N, C-alpha and C positions, 0 to 999 in steps of 0.2 A: 504495500500499501504506499503510496507516494505521498509524500508531505508537501504542504505547499512551499514554494522557493521563498527565501528570506526576503526577497524584493517586493512579494505579495503582502507581507506583515505590515500592516499599518491602515490608515485610513481608505486608501484606495484599493484594498485587498477585496478580492472576489467574493462572492457570497459564500459562505461555508456550506459544504456538503453534509447534508444530514446523515449520520451513520445509524443504521436501525436493525442491521443484522451482523453477527460477525462474519467476516470473510469465509471461513471454513465450515459456517453453521454452528450450532450449539451442541456441544460433545455430550453424551452420556454423562450422568453424573456418577463420579467413581464412588461406590458405596460398599464393595466387596474386597477382601484381601486379594483376590486375584486381579481385580482390575486396577488396585493399587500397585500390586507389583508390575503390571503391564505399564501403566502410567509413570512409576519410577525408572522403567528402562526406557521408555520414550524421551523422559527428560534427560537421562544420562546421555543419550546418543545426542541431544541437540546441542546446540552451540550457544555462545554469548550470553548475555545478561539473563535473569530469569525475571519476570514481571510477576508482581505478587500483590493479592489483595484478599480481604477477609469480609465475611457479613457477619455483625452480630446482630442481636434482638435488643439493642438499647430501647428503654421505654417499656419493653415488654417483659424481659428477664432480669432477674436480679444480677445473675453473671454477665461477665463480659466475655464470656467464652466465643470463640469462632463457631458459627453455624454453617458457614461453607468457606472453602479456600480455594482462590483461584489462581492459578498459575499459567504462565504462557513462555514458551522459549522457541527460538527460531530452530526449525528441523523438527519440534515435537508438537507443535500447536498449542491450544488452549486445554488445560485440565482442570475439572471442577470436582473438588473433594468434599464428600460429605463426612467431616471427622466424627458427628453424632454415630451415623451408621456403624462406622469403624471403631466406637467407643474409645477414639481419640488417639489409637495407636498408628501413627504415620510413620513408623521406624522406617519402611523401604524408600521413603523422601530423602533421609538424612544424606546419604551418599549422593544422591542425584544433585542435591543442591548445595553440597559442603562447600566446594571451591568458587561457585558462581557468584557474581554480583548481583544483589537484589535490587529490583527497581520498585519502589513503594510511593505512594502520593500519600503526604501527611504519615510518615512511618511509625511516628510514636503513638498513633492511635491503634496500629494493626500490631506491633511488635510484642506486646504483652499478651494478646491471645494466641500469637503463634508461640511465643515462649512456653506457655501452657502445654503446647503439642510438642515441645522440645525441638521446635523448628527456630533455629536462630542464625542470622545471616552473618558471613566471614567478612563481607562486603557489602556497603549499602550505597545507593543514590536514591535521593527523597527528591521527587520532581517539585512537590509544593515548596519545600525549602528553597530549592534552586530558584524558583519563580520569586520567591522573596528576596533572596540575594541579589537577584537580577534587577529588583526595584520595580517589578510589575505590581500594580494596584491590585489586579485581580488574579488569585492564585488557586482557585478551584481547578479541579481536573478538566471540566468542561471549559472553562475559561481558558486554559493554557493550550489544551489541544485545538481550539477555535484560532488561537493566537499563532501558535507555532506550526501547527500541521494543516490547518485549514479545514477541519472537521468540526461537526457538531454532534455531540452525543446527546441522544434522545434522553429527557429526563426521566429518572428511574425511580427505583424502589428502595432508596438507602435507609429509610425510616420505616420499612416494613418490618413484620415479624418473622424474622429468618429462622426462628425455631420451628414454624409450621412446617408440615410434612403431609404429602408430598409437595416440593416446592413448584409453583405455578411456573409454566414454561416462559411468559414474559419477563418473570424474576429472572430466570436463568439466562435470557438473552442480556438483560441488563447486566448479569454479573459478569458474564463473557466480556461484554463491552469494555467493562473497566479495565480489563489487562490487554484488549486488543491492541491499543495504541501507546501503552506504557514505555516500551523500549524505543520506540520511535521517538516518544517525547522525551526521554532520557537524552538521546542522541542530539536532537535538537537544542534542549536547555544546555548540555553540555558544550555545545559550540557555542552558545550565546554567553555562557559563562567565561568560556576561554577568550573571547572576543572582547570581553569586559576587564579581563583580567583577574578575575575572581574564581578561577576554578580551584586553585589551591585552598582559597578560603572555604569553599564548598565542602572540598573533601575533609577539612577539619571538622566542619559542622557535622556532616554525615557521621564521621565517626564519633562524635560526641554524642549524637542520637542513639548509634547503634550500642555503645557501651555505657548508656545512662543506668543508673541504678533506679529500682522501682522507688517511686514516691512512697516515703513513709505515711502511714495511717494518721488521719488527722486526730488530735487529742480529745476533741470534742464535736465530733460531726454533727450531732442533732442542732447545733447552732446555726448551721447551715438550712434549716427550714425555712422555706420561703414565707415571708410575712411575718417572722419572729419580731422583727423591730417593734410590733404593735404590741408584743408582751412586755409588760413593765416591771411586774414585782418577781421576786426570787421564787416565791411560791409558784407562781403561773410558769415561771421557766422551769420549773421542777415538773410541772405537769407535762409540757412539752417534750422535755427530756423522756419521762416515763411512757407517753404515747409513742416518741419516735422509736425508742428502744424495742417496745413491744411490736410495732409495725414491723422494725428491721427483723426481729426473729422470726417472724411469721413469713416476711418476703424472703427471706433466706431459705427457710426450710421449704418454701413452696416454689423458689426459683421464679419468684415473680418481681416484677419492677415495684418498688416501695409505693409509689404513687398509684398503683393499680389496687394495692390492698387499703390505702386510705391516703386522700389527697392531703399535702402539707395545709392547705387552707383549713381542713377539718381539725387537724390538730391543733392549730392557733384558735380557731372558734372554741372548741372544747376546753382548751386552757382557759380561756378568758371567760367561757360561761360557767365553768367548775359545775357541771351537774352532779347531783347527788345520787339520783335515782335513774332508773333505765328509762323512766318515762320521759325524764328531764333530758337524757342523751338523745333518745331517738326522736325527739322534737327539733333537735339542730338539723340544719341542712346536711344532706349526704348520711347521716347516721340514721336516717328514717329508711333508707333502702332496705332491700330483702337481705342482701348480703351482710351490710352493717348490723341488722337487727340480730343476725345468728352470732355476731361478734360482740355484741352490747357487753355481755358480762366480762368479756376480757379486757375492753376498752374502760369499763368502769373501775375493774381491779387496779389498773394502772394509774387512774386518777386517784382511787383511795390511797394508794400507795404513796404517791406523791404529796398527798394531805398528812400522812402520818409522819413525814420526815421532820426530825429535830430543825431547829433553825442554822446550827452549824451543819449540817448536811444539804442544805439548800445550795444551787449553783450561784456562783456570782453573777453580779448583774451584767457584767461584761465578761468576754472571754479573755483569759490570760494572754496577754500580749506580749509577743518574742520578737525584738528586733525594734526599729525605730518608731516613735509615735506616728499617727498620720501626719502628713506634711502639712496640713491647713494649720497644724499647732505649732510648727517649728518656730515660726515667727517670735511668738510669745515665749516659747520655751528654751530656745537655745537660736537667738538672732544670727550668731556665726554660722552655725549649722545651715540656717535657710541661706545665708549669702552664699556658703559654699554650693548648695544644691542648685540654686539659682544659676550660679557661673556655670557649674557642670553641665546644667541642661542645655544652655546658650552653646557652650563648647562643642557638645556631643551632636547637637541638631544641625550646627555646621559641618561637621566631619561626615554625617550621615547624608547631608545635601550633597557635599562635594563627590560623595562616593555612590549615589543612588541608592541609597539604602533605607530601609526603616530604621528608625533610631532605636526601636526595641531588639532588633536583630543586630545591631553595633554593640550593644551593652545591655543586659537585662535592667530593666528598671528598678527592680528590687536590690540588685548588686548597687546600683549608683546611688539610690538611698542610703542604704547601709554604710557605703564608703564616706559620703559626705557626712553622715551623722557621727560615725567613729572613724576619722580618717587615721592612717597610720601615723606612728609619732614623727618619724622623719618623712615629710610630704614630697620627697625627691620622686623623679619619674621612676628610678630602678625600685624604690620601696612600693610605689603606687603599682607597678608591673607585678610585683611580687605578690601583693594583696590579691590582685585580680586573678592571677594565675592559681593562688591556692584557693581561690572561690569559684574554679571550673571556668574563667574565660578562656576562650582559645587565642594562639599565639597572634594570628591576624588581627584579632580584636585589640589585643594589647598593644600590638605595634603601631595601630592608629589612635589609639586613645590614651595612653599612659600619659604622655608628655603633657598634653592639653588637659586632662584632668588633674595633672600635679598642679598645674598653674590655678586651676579652679580652686582647689583646696586651700590655697593660700588667700582667698578673698575674705573678706571681713565685712562685718554689718555696716561699717561706714564707707565701704566702696561706692 
């Protein structure tokens, strides 16, 4: 499949071609050990990078497991693997993929569920991250395919319930198309990054994504309940926590998305209303439904447990804060830190603009805030570089920013 030439990319490019079917058709889903062995043999015999994608059931299931794995390689074609039917045993794929460069779009979203299947890349190319580094405003897969290759992908089923079986044919078409052009897009983005002198930067970024450690669990995940800002008292917060934790246990046991067990809005409403009886509870919106009536005793038990807590067992009004305070308080709490942050933001914005980069890809905003709030004792460029390196910044980022950030850290409130 030929890509649009670079000369056509721009305002005068031709109308993109709508892609509705994979070139080789939709392959049968690999759902038996024999079919998996055959697919592994085909991928091993293929050449070049392997395009990889997954489909999850976010919004439907508690887990973030992969319900479909899509692979495509030159000489092998597209492979659609059902890890559920195979009980997650995809070992035959390991040698087939071991030495290949994997091409993913927004790899950080897919790598965790692939790791659950013991699938881990030795090398990585992330087309979304490549688009960000290239300075493109729109970096969705569809936007990049249209811009770089001249094709338009039909809008699909990314938000569908991929745990459904059997998978509808039109969903499989969508899944196959997601990897149809990934390798061609990788080639086009590689050329673009090389043209801009950013290919080495991209390799550092890809390696950082590939080797990133899993995010640590949140200390108090229940505080992310939508609408919790309307809950004021510690006793009401305890009710939110009790309902959230009860819901989480049910959701985990049944592998359902928590919002499908009980919406956040209902947790907040119940915490505010503090119902004492089942009649009071089912009078609230949502709780009067048939499903919630069956669970009414469980929700009431959680609310009663929150009411029985001693005062010293209640949650704090605000979550424990690690790191700098919100930046809107810096001017009052530490005017010098506020001056450093203002100078740093100005300097980094100029660097990002010169290099046609999103400023958040130049340096993570949280790292900038922490550095300005607690700068190194010696604010020399070398010390700043060492601090950034210690906090995970890549060498290309350090080379671009350390000197100017060092100067910014010498700013004072009177500047």
